[in-house]
C-alpha positions as CSV (number, residue, x, y, z in Angstrom):
1,M,0.0,-0.1,-0.1
2,R,2.8,2.4,0.8
3,E,4.6,1.5,-2.4
4,K,1.3,2.5,-4.4
5,Y,0.9,5.8,-2.5
6,D,4.6,6.6,-3.0
7,K,4.3,5.8,-6.7
8,L,1.0,8.0,-7.0
9,C,2.9,10.9,-5.3
10,R,5.7,10.6,-8.0
11,F,3.2,10.4,-10.6
12,L,1.2,13.4,-9.4
13,S,4.1,16.0,-9.5
14,I,3.5,19.5,-8.9
15,N,4.3,20.4,-12.5
16,K,1.7,18.0,-13.7
17,I,-1.0,19.4,-11.3
18,A,0.0,22.9,-12.5
19,V,-0.4,21.9,-16.2
20,F,-3.6,20.1,-15.6
21,M,-5.2,23.2,-13.7
22,G,-3.7,25.5,-16.4
23,I,-5.7,23.6,-19.1
24,I,-8.8,23.9,-16.8
25,F,-8.3,27.5,-16.3
26,L,-7.9,28.1,-20.1
27,V,-11.0,26.2,-20.9
28,S,-13.0,27.9,-18.3
29,L,-12.2,31.3,-20.1
30,L,-13.8,29.8,-23.3
31,P,-17.5,30.8,-22.3
32,V,-16.3,34.0,-21.1
33,C,-14.5,35.1,-24.3
34,Y,-17.4,33.7,-26.3
35,L,-19.6,36.3,-25.0
36,S,-17.2,39.1,-26.3
37,F,-18.3,38.4,-29.9
38,V,-21.7,40.0,-29.0
39,N,-20.3,42.8,-27.0
40,R,-21.0,46.2,-28.2
41,A,-20.5,49.7,-26.7
42,S,-23.4,51.2,-24.9
43,G,-24.5,53.9,-22.4
44,D,-21.4,56.1,-21.1
45,D,-19.2,54.4,-23.8
46,L,-21.0,56.7,-26.4
47,G,-21.1,60.0,-24.5
48,Y,-17.5,59.9,-23.4
49,G,-16.4,58.7,-27.0
50,T,-18.3,61.3,-29.0
51,Y,-15.4,63.9,-29.6
52,T,-12.6,61.1,-30.3
53,R,-15.0,59.2,-32.5
54,I,-15.7,62.4,-34.5
55,A,-11.9,63.4,-34.6
56,W,-10.8,59.8,-35.7
57,M,-13.4,59.3,-38.4
58,G,-12.9,62.9,-39.8
59,T,-9.2,63.1,-39.7
60,H,-7.5,59.7,-38.8
61,S,-5.0,62.0,-36.9
62,L,-3.6,61.1,-33.5
63,S,-3.1,64.9,-32.9
64,A,-6.8,65.5,-33.5
65,V,-7.8,62.6,-31.1
66,G,-5.5,64.0,-28.5
67,K,-7.3,67.3,-28.6
68,A,-10.7,65.5,-28.5
69,I,-9.5,63.7,-25.4
70,K,-8.6,67.1,-23.7
71,R,-11.7,68.6,-24.7
72,T,-13.6,65.7,-23.1
73,I,-11.7,65.8,-19.9
74,V,-12.4,69.5,-19.6
75,Q,-16.1,69.3,-20.2
76,F,-16.7,66.5,-17.7
77,Y,-14.4,68.0,-15.1
78,Y,-16.5,71.1,-14.9
79,G,-19.7,69.2,-15.7
80,W,-19.7,65.8,-14.1
81,Q,-16.6,64.4,-12.3
82,G,-13.1,65.1,-11.8
83,T,-11.4,61.6,-12.4
84,W,-9.3,63.0,-15.2
85,F,-7.1,59.9,-16.0
86,S,-10.4,57.6,-16.0
87,I,-12.1,60.1,-18.3
88,A,-9.1,60.0,-20.7
89,L,-9.4,56.1,-21.0
90,F,-13.1,56.4,-21.3
91,T,-12.6,58.4,-24.6
92,L,-10.6,55.7,-26.0
93,Q,-13.3,53.0,-26.1
94,P,-12.8,50.7,-29.0
95,E,-15.6,51.6,-31.3
96,V,-14.0,55.0,-31.6
97,F,-11.7,53.5,-34.1
98,H,-13.9,50.7,-35.6
99,D,-17.3,49.7,-35.6
100,K,-16.6,46.1,-34.6
101,A,-13.6,46.8,-32.4
102,Y,-15.4,46.4,-29.1
103,I,-15.0,42.7,-29.2
104,I,-11.4,43.2,-28.0
105,V,-12.6,44.5,-24.7
106,T,-12.9,41.1,-22.9
107,P,-9.7,39.5,-24.3
108,L,-7.8,42.8,-23.6
109,M,-8.9,43.0,-19.8
110,L,-8.2,39.3,-19.4
111,L,-4.7,39.7,-20.7
112,L,-4.1,42.7,-18.3
113,W,-5.8,41.0,-15.3
114,I,-3.9,37.5,-15.9
115,G,-0.5,39.3,-16.8
116,S,-0.4,41.6,-13.9
117,T,-1.3,38.8,-11.4
118,F,1.3,36.4,-12.6
119,Y,3.9,39.3,-12.7
120,L,2.9,40.3,-9.0
121,F,2.6,36.7,-7.7
122,R,6.0,35.7,-9.5
123,E,7.9,38.5,-7.4
124,I,6.2,37.6,-4.0
125,L,6.1,33.9,-4.3
126,T,9.4,33.3,-5.9
127,H,11.6,36.0,-4.7
128,H,10.3,36.6,-1.3
129,I,8.6,33.4,-0.3
130,K,11.2,31.2,-2.3
131,M,8.7,29.0,-3.9
132,D,9.6,26.9,-6.7
133,K,8.2,28.0,-10.2
134,W,5.7,25.3,-10.4
135,S,4.2,25.9,-7.0
136,Y,3.9,29.7,-7.8
137,R,2.1,28.9,-11.1
138,L,-0.3,26.5,-9.5
139,I,-1.2,29.0,-6.7
140,T,-1.6,31.9,-9.4
141,I,-3.7,29.7,-11.6
142,L,-6.1,28.7,-8.8
143,F,-6.3,32.5,-7.6
144,L,-7.2,33.6,-11.0
145,F,-9.8,30.7,-11.6
146,I,-11.6,31.8,-8.3
147,S,-11.3,35.5,-9.1
148,I,-12.4,35.6,-12.7
149,Q,-15.2,32.9,-12.3
150,F,-16.8,34.4,-9.2
151,I,-16.1,38.2,-9.4
152,P,-19.5,40.0,-8.5
153,G,-19.5,42.3,-11.3
154,K,-18.5,40.4,-14.4
155,K,-20.2,43.1,-16.9
156,S,-18.2,46.0,-15.4
157,S,-15.0,44.0,-15.0
158,L,-14.7,42.2,-18.4
159,Y,-17.3,43.4,-20.9
160,W,-18.1,47.2,-20.3
161,F,-15.4,49.3,-21.4
162,N,-16.2,52.2,-19.1
163,G,-16.3,50.0,-16.0
164,C,-13.1,48.1,-17.0
165,A,-11.4,51.4,-17.5
166,H,-12.4,52.8,-14.3
167,Y,-11.9,49.8,-12.3
168,M,-10.0,46.9,-13.9
169,I,-7.2,48.9,-15.6
170,P,-6.5,50.9,-12.3
171,F,-6.6,47.5,-10.5
172,T,-4.0,46.1,-13.0
173,M,-1.8,49.2,-12.4
174,C,-2.0,48.8,-8.6
175,Q,-0.8,45.1,-9.0
176,L,2.2,46.2,-11.2
177,V,3.0,49.1,-8.9
178,L,3.2,46.7,-5.9
179,A,5.5,44.3,-7.9
180,W,7.8,47.2,-8.9
181,L,7.9,48.4,-5.3
182,L,9.1,45.0,-4.2
183,K,11.5,44.9,-7.1
184,W,12.8,48.4,-6.4
185,G,13.3,47.5,-2.7
186,R,15.5,44.4,-4.0
187,T,17.5,46.3,-6.7
188,Y,16.8,50.0,-6.5
189,D,16.7,49.8,-10.3
190,K,15.6,53.1,-11.6
191,R,13.4,51.6,-14.2
192,Y,11.0,50.2,-11.5
193,F,11.0,53.7,-9.7
194,I,10.1,55.4,-13.1
195,G,7.1,53.0,-13.6
196,I,6.0,53.6,-9.8
197,L,6.1,57.3,-10.3
198,L,4.3,57.3,-13.6
199,F,1.6,54.9,-12.5
200,M,1.1,56.4,-9.1
201,T,0.7,59.9,-10.6
202,L,-2.0,58.6,-13.3
203,L,-3.9,56.5,-10.3
204,G,-4.5,59.9,-8.7
205,G,-6.9,60.7,-11.4
206,S,-8.7,57.2,-11.3
207,N,-11.1,55.8,-8.9
208,Y,-10.5,56.6,-5.3
209,Q,-10.2,53.0,-4.2
210,A,-7.3,52.3,-6.5
211,A,-5.7,55.7,-5.6
212,L,-5.8,54.7,-1.9
213,L,-4.8,51.2,-2.4
214,V,-1.6,52.0,-4.2
215,F,-1.0,54.9,-1.6
216,L,-1.1,52.4,1.2
217,F,1.2,50.0,-0.6
218,A,3.7,52.5,-1.1
219,V,3.5,54.0,2.6
220,Y,3.6,50.6,4.3
221,Y,6.5,49.3,2.2
222,G,8.3,52.6,2.8
223,M,7.8,52.2,6.5
224,Y,9.0,48.4,6.4
225,H,12.3,49.4,4.6
226,F,13.0,52.5,6.8
227,F,12.4,50.7,10.2
228,Y,13.6,47.2,9.4
229,E,16.0,47.6,6.5
230,K,17.3,51.1,7.8
231,D,17.5,52.2,4.0
232,K,17.1,55.8,3.7
233,R,16.9,55.8,0.0
234,V,13.3,54.7,0.5
235,F,12.5,58.3,1.1
236,L,12.5,58.7,-2.6
237,L,9.0,57.2,-2.4
238,C,7.9,60.7,-1.3
239,I,8.0,61.8,-4.9
240,P,5.5,59.4,-6.3
241,L,3.4,59.9,-3.0
242,A,3.4,63.5,-3.6
243,T,2.5,63.3,-7.2
244,E,-0.5,61.1,-6.7
245,L,-1.8,63.1,-3.9
246,A,-1.5,66.1,-6.4
247,G,-3.3,64.2,-9.1
248,L,-6.0,63.1,-6.5
249,L,-6.4,66.6,-5.2
250,V,-7.2,67.8,-8.7
251,S,-9.7,65.1,-9.1
252,M,-11.4,65.9,-5.9
253,L,-11.6,69.6,-6.3
254,A,-13.3,69.2,-9.6
255,P,-16.5,71.6,-10.0
256,G,-18.1,68.8,-11.8
257,N,-18.2,66.6,-8.5
258,K,-20.9,68.9,-7.0
259,A,-23.0,68.4,-10.2
260,R,-22.7,64.5,-9.6
261,G,-22.7,64.5,-6.0
262,G,-24.8,67.4,-5.0
263,E,-24.0,70.7,-3.1
264,A,-23.1,68.7,0.1
265,F,-20.3,67.0,-1.9
266,G,-16.9,68.4,-1.4
267,L,-13.5,68.3,0.3
268,S,-12.6,69.5,3.8
269,A,-10.5,68.5,6.6
270,G,-13.5,67.6,8.6
271,K,-15.0,65.3,6.0
272,L,-11.5,63.7,5.4
273,F,-10.8,62.6,8.9
274,G,-14.6,62.0,9.6
275,T,-14.5,59.4,6.6
276,I,-11.5,57.8,7.9
277,G,-13.1,57.3,11.2
278,M,-16.2,56.1,10.0
279,C,-14.3,53.2,8.0
280,F,-13.2,51.8,11.3
281,V,-16.7,52.2,12.9
282,Q,-18.4,50.4,9.8
């Protein structure tokens, strides 16, 4: 009996299990991707993409599209919301460039989601926890399988471009920033710092959850390196923290926020600390 058990264990190696689960994972994505063939722009896709669609169809000029993006950001900044980076993404919904291009939304979001998760997990599990490559792959595949199949809002996370642009793209950026923080802490390679600076600045103009998440990533990681590693180079993180806060402040102070949230909506010290306090209460 013991020999059969040992033989079974040798046969069911971690790499074979990982490959098997990888196949199951890919098969599970087929129904998700199949629906993308009937996916079309709707709702806010059409409103935010109006000027860029006109610019592209009329001129096929990237310069004209850039001006249209700026015009849309300004219009909605003063009339509806201040999340300037999200608005810039909204204007680039695929049907701006081709009537049938919207089918790329789901494959693109899956690519970003899966790619950034593998990238982050590889850094954490292989470089910091010292797992072997097949164990890291198996854990990542299982995590992605559960995340994708059971995400509460599949429409806004995989099919509707505006929802993807406001939530899933920033989430992908958050995962990349965390991976770059870990890599930069190991190597202090300036490439990772430039990526951190760029993405954190842009996330200041996205949804508030993503901006807060990546801000906390950087603060906690900076504190760890200062108090445990005694490395003062970590103070360089003050630069991306400041640029993100600047972008977030621009977003929060947008006149359009009052049109969307009502006259009571606004930014003040009392509301800021009151909201943080209520988070602990809730």
